C-alpha positions in Angstrom: -29.6 42.7 22.6 -29.0 39.7 24.8 -31.0 37.5 22.3 -28.9 38.7 19.3 -25.6 38.1 21.2 -26.8 34.6 22.3 -27.7 33.7 18.6 -24.3 35.0 17.4 -22.5 32.8 20.0 -24.6 29.8 19.1 -24.0 30.3 15.4 -20.3 30.6 16.1 -20.3 27.5 18.2 -22.1 25.6 15.5 -19.7 26.8 12.8 -16.8 25.5 15.0 -18.5 22.2 15.5 -19.2 21.9 11.7 -15.5 22.6 11.0 -14.4 20.2 13.7 -16.8 17.6 12.3 -15.4 18.1 8.8 -11.8 17.8 10.1 -12.7 14.6 12.0 -14.4 13.2 9.0 -11.4 13.8 6.8 -8.8 12.4 9.3 -9.3 8.7 8.4 -8.7 9.5 4.7 -5.2 10.7 5.5 -4.6 7.5 7.5 -5.6 5.5 4.4 -2.8 7.0 2.3 -0.2 4.5 1.1 3.5 4.6 1.6 5.3 5.7 -1.6 7.3 3.3 -3.8 10.9 3.5 -2.5 12.8 2.6 -5.6 14.1 -0.7 -4.0 13.8 -2.6 -7.2 16.6 -0.6 -8.7 17.3 1.7 -11.6 15.1 1.3 -14.6 12.2 -0.3 -12.8 8.8 1.4 -13.5 5.9 0.7 -11.2 3.0 -0.9 -13.1 0.6 -1.6 -10.3 0.2 -1.6 -6.5 -2.0 -3.5 -4.0 -2.9 -2.0 -0.6 -2.7 -4.1 2.5 -5.3 -2.8 4.9 -5.1 -3.3 8.7 -8.7 -1.9 8.9 -11.3 -0.6 6.5 -9.7 2.8 6.4 -6.1 2.2 7.3 -3.5 1.1 4.7 -0.7 -0.5 6.7 1.5 -1.2 3.7 1.4 -1.4 -0.1 2.9 -4.1 -2.4 4.3 -2.5 -5.6 5.0 -4.4 -8.8 7.5 -2.9 -11.1 9.1 -3.9 -14.5 12.4 -3.3 -16.1 12.4 -3.6 -19.9 16.2 -3.7 -19.9 16.3 -6.7 -17.5 13.1 -8.3 -18.7 12.1 -8.9 -15.1 9.3 -8.1 -12.8 10.0 -6.9 -9.2 7.9 -6.7 -6.1 8.4 -4.9 -2.8 6.0 -4.4 0.2 6.5 -0.9 1.7 5.1 0.1 5.1 2.9 3.3 5.2 4.7 4.4 8.3 8.1 2.9 9.2 8.4 1.8 12.8 9.4 -1.0 15.1 10.2 -4.3 13.5 7.2 -6.3 12.5 6.6 -9.4 10.3 6.5 -8.4 6.6 6.4 -10.5 3.4 6.3 -10.0 -0.3 5.8 -12.8 -2.9 6.0 -12.7 -6.7 5.2 -15.6 -9.0 3.8 -16.7 -12.3 0.4 -18.2 -12.5 -0.6 -21.0 -13.3 2.5 -23.2 -13.6 5.3 -22.0 -11.3 6.6 -23.9 -8.4 9.3 -21.4 -7.4 7.8 -18.2 -6.1 10.2 -15.3 -5.4 9.6 -14.5 -1.7 11.1 -12.4 1.1 9.8 -12.6 4.6 11.1 -11.4 7.9 11.1 -8.8 10.7 11.5 -5.4 9.0 11.1 -1.7 9.9 10.4 -0.3 6.4 9.9 -2.8 3.6 10.2 -6.5 2.5 11.9 -7.3 -0.8 12.7 -6.7 -3.4 12.1 -10.0 -5.2 12.4 -10.7 -8.9 10.8 -13.0 -11.5 11.5 -13.3 -15.2 8.9 -12.2 -17.7 6.2 -15.0 -17.8 5.6 -17.1 -20.9 2.6 -16.3 -23.1 -0.6 -17.4 -21.4 0.8 -16.9 -17.9 0.2 -14.0 -15.6 2.0 -12.5 -12.6 0.6 -13.0 -9.1 1.8 -11.1 -6.1 1.1 -10.8 -2.4 2.2 -8.9 0.6 1.8 -9.1 4.4 2.4 -6.9 7.4 1.8 -8.2 10.8 -1.5 -10.2 10.5 -2.8 -8.2 7.4 -2.5 -9.7 3.9 -3.6 -9.0 0.4 -2.8 -10.5 -3.0 -3.6 -9.9 -6.7 -3.1 -11.3 -10.1 -2.7 -9.7 -13.5 0.0 -8.3 -15.9 -0.7 -11.1 -18.4 1.2 -10.8 -21.7 
């Protein structure tokens, strides 16, 4: 009887460890979720793409969203923190590639987001390029070519 009870306790302990291991294994995935687009670009802007800014391999500290308004014929970008908090350096830049010399940029010490910044629809043959920063983490991308 003692042997059966011991096996049952051991099996129960292993089940708890297995569940705990599963929960621990899934915890970083929730830390990697991005902050939602906050509508900062204004009415009529639809998000076309986003670029995560990771502070580690599994943690997304912020996300740069690129949105477009067909009514305004403008692109907009905003960098949104995953978790608002104390003021920290944040930046968002939006530009056309390859010929622009005037990027739209907002940088400063923010608690929630940097931007919005706006840029007119690029000429044929040009693409949009965007970047975002939070603290010392940075990411950029290019695309949305007409």
